[in-house]
N, C-alpha and C positions, 0 to 999 in steps of 0.2 A: 204756740198758734201764728202769732207775726212770723214767727223764723221761716215755717210755712208758706207764708204768703208773699214776704220780699222775694221769691223769686218768680214767684205767678205775676208781679206787676213790675217787675227790674225792666228799664232800669227808673219807673218811681219810685222816690226816697220812703221808706214806710215806718214811721213810729205808733207810738203806742201809748195810752196814761191810762187813769184809773180814778173814777167818780168821788171815792171812799176808800180808805182802809189798807191801800197799799201806794206802793209808787212805783213808778213816777205817776203825776198827777198829770192829768188833761193838758195842764198849764206847760209841764215838764216837756210833754210829748208837740206839746205846737210849738214850743220855743225854740227847738231841736232841729226842726224842722226849717223856720224861720234862721236859724244862724247855717243851716245849710243853702239856703239862699231862695228858696222856693217862693214863688211870688203869689201862690193861690192852694188854697189847703180843700183835701178832701173829706172830710171825714164823717164814718158810719162807726154808728154806734152800732158797740159789739153787747147789741141783747137782745134775746129770742122775740121779743114782739114788743109795739112799742105801748107803754104806761107814763109813769110818771117821771121816770128818770131820762128816758127817749124823748118825751114828749116836751118838761120843761126845766130840769135838771141840766142838763147837758146842754140843751140850746144856752143857755142862759152862760155857762160855762165858756162858752163857742163868743154868743154876742158880747159878752164882756171883754174879754182877748182882743176881739178883732176892733172892738170900740179905742182902746188902749193904743194898740199898735198899728190898725190900718190893716192886717193881713188882712182879705178879703176868704171866707172858710165858707164851701158849699156843703151843705148837710144832706147824708142820703139816709136813706130809710132803714128801719132794722130790718133782722132777718127774717122774721116774719113765717108766716103756712105758708112753704114752698117746698114745690115738689124733690128739692134736692134736703134740705132740711128732710122730711118727712122718710124720703131713703136712708139716709144717717139713722136716724131712729129704726128705724125698720131693721137696720143691720144690727144694731145693740139688740134688740129685742130676739132677733133670729141668731145671733153670739149666746145668748144666754139661754135659750129654747135646745141650741145643741149641745151646749155644756151639762144640761141636766142629765140627774142619773134614772129617771123612769121615763119609761114613753107614755104620758099621757094625751091624747087625742085634744086639739084644738076645741071640739064641740065640746070639751070638757073642761075648760082653760077658759079666767076671766083674766083681762088685761088692765092695768090700774097705773094710768099716767097721769103722772106726780109735776104740778106744774109750781113755778115761784109764790104766785100769789098777789095780786093789786089790789087797790082800791079803786083801778079801771077793769066796770065789765067788760070792755072791749079787749085788751087782753087775756081777762081769764077765760072769755067765751071761743081765743086762739085755744086755747089750752085744749077745750072741750072737741075743739074741730080736730086738731092733732088725733084728738084718741080716737074717733070716729074713720080717720082716713086708713090708723093702725088696723082698728080691729077690722074693718073690711076687708083691708089690704090683705091680712094675713087670713080671716076666716073666723077668729076667736069668735065663741058663744057669745060673750058680753063685755061690756066694756065701761071702764070708770074714770071718772077724772075728779080725784081728789088736788092740794095746798098745800104748801109746806108753811105757809101763812098768811095773814091780812085778810083773804077770802074764806070762805066755806065750803065744804066741810074740810077739817085738817088731816093729815095723813093718819091718824091713829083712831079717830071715829069712822071715819071714813070708808076704812079695813075692816074697822069691826062691823058696819052697818054691810060691806060688801059680802063678808063671808054667808051670810046669815043665806045669801042666793044660793049657796049649796055646792060651788061646784070645788072639782077635785084637786086644782091648781090653781093659785093665783101667780101672774105675772108682777110684780111691781118695776115701773119704767122713769126712772126720774126725766124729765126732761128740761135738762139742764145743759148749759153748756161747760161747766168744769166742775171739780167738785172743791170742798169746800162747810163750814159747818152743817150746810142746810141739806147737802145729800148725806153727811153722816147720817143727822136727824130721823131722816126719811128709812135710812135703813136701820137702826136706833128703834125706831115705831114700828116698822115691819116686825122686825124679831118678837116684839113686845105683844102682836098679834100672834104671830106664827107660835108661839111659845104656851097661849093659852088654845088654838086649834091647831094640836099635832094629826087632824087628821086632812088637814089640807095640807097641799105642798106649798110651800112661797119661793119662787124665784124673783131674786134682784138681778135688773139688768142694769148695764153700765150708762153712764151720762154721754151726751153727746162727744165733749171731747177732742181736739181737733182731728176728726174725722177727714177724712179727701174731700167728702162731699161737702162738710162744713165749710173747708176752707173754700171750694168751688161757689159755693153763698157768696160768700165775702168779697171774693171777687167781680161776681157780679154785679153785685150794691158796687160794688165801684164804676165797675162797664156802667152803670146806669147814671151815673151821677156824669161822667165823661159825656154822654150824648145825651143828657138833658130832659131822659125820660124818669126821673124818680117821680113817683107817683104812692104820695101817703093816704091812708084810709082816714075820710075825714067824718063819712056820713055817720061813724056810729061812736065819735071823740065825743067825751063828755064834755070836755072843756069848751066845746064849737056847737054843737046838739042837745039839744033837749032828751040825753038818756032813761029811760024808764026809772024812774027810785035817784037819779043822780043833776035835777037839773040844778040844783043850787050850786054845782060847779062848773055852769056856764061861765066864760067869760074869764073865770080865773087867772089871776097874775101871773106870767111865765119867771118861777124864781126859784132857785136850785136854796133846800136848808142843811147841802153836805158841807159847803166848804169848812166847819168846824170836824170832821174828821178826816177831809186831803192829807193824804199823803202820814198817817198813823201805819207803825208798824204793825201795830195790835190794839184792836179795839177795844173800847170799853165795853164789857157783855150786857151793862142795859139800854146801853147806846144801842148796839147792832140788835137788839129784838126790837128796839121802836124804831129806830131808822128803815130798818131791813122789812119788819113786820115779820121776824122767825115765830115759831109756833112757840110757845111757851115753854120752859122746864117743865114738866106732869100737870101740865094743863095748867099754872099757876099764869091770872092776869097781872099784868105790872105797869102801873100807873104812867100816865103819860106825861105827869108833870114831873121835873128831874130836875135836879143842878148836880153839876160834879166840881171838884177841886180843880183849880187851873192843873195841866198838866204841860211839868215843866222838862219833860223830855224833847219838845216841840215846839213849847213858847209858845203853845196858843192860849187862850183861855177856852176854857172847857165849860165854864157857865155858861147852860144857854137852855132857850124854854123850845120845845118843838111845837110847828104849827100845822101840823096836818091836819087840813079838814074832817070831818067828823063823816066817818064810815056807817051810810043807813043802817046796814046789817049786822054792827059789831056786835050785838046779843046775838046772834044766831046763837043755836047749842052745838053747832058742831063746828063751831067758827071759836078766831081769837076774840079780845077786846080791846086792845092795846091802843088801835087808833082813834078810840072812843075818847075826849076829855069830859074825867069827871072830878069833880069836888069834891067827892066823899071817897071811901076807901072803894077799892073795885070789889066789886061781888066772885062769888065763887062760878 
């Protein structure tokens, strides 16, 4: 993605960094720019929607770096619900439909969009908006939104409910930037449900990837910062307004808890499940309080306890329970 973006922004230097689980970390990308002599940085969160990572974790890292080095950083907005992003998602759906072996009318087809899932209802609602835009844009008979983790409904239980609607075909579209463990799990859960319902044709669309329209959206976000017209959506931000059911999060401190996995080449399975809120394997909930032995490979002390705020719907029957702290053994 960065290689595709560089010629579009030349002669502006472009670097990148990861929040967790990979290198270079954000600080490495910032340092590379500073070593090139830049006097100001434009930081664009490579996130589909604004939730905890974009609202808290990344700004915390950027603010710390500015405080330490004096290098000013202007923070842009996430990719968001954007006409170009919806067109890119539509292109992936169309590729999937065009490659199908059977001819099934759209009137008999259900579209299921899979979002990342967040404890931030603003981000989750944006996935649902993308679903509706795609359903109306194509003319699908129906649309459903499910999530890979953290919130509800999760992929497998959501698909099992969806097949009850009786459609001949179900198109599952992972609304993700890139592949990884979560996209793989989405396909695995889809295959599980498909195996139990041979009367329904399941199609798996591709993730967004480095589609040219996604690159165009990144370029637009940079241009917004340069023009000074970056506008964040704060009206439904649970950290700034009393959103129904999430009132306890108003004014929560802006801090990152991802420092312990910065730069790790391979993530601890338990940490990845909890830090990213991934689907539990086979639906088994995992206790949130844990500690690990020191990871000598990167010199960091991996003993830690996460401090996620309790998710008010952690006990929803179609969702995970990993975000809610429990002193006892998690229930089934």
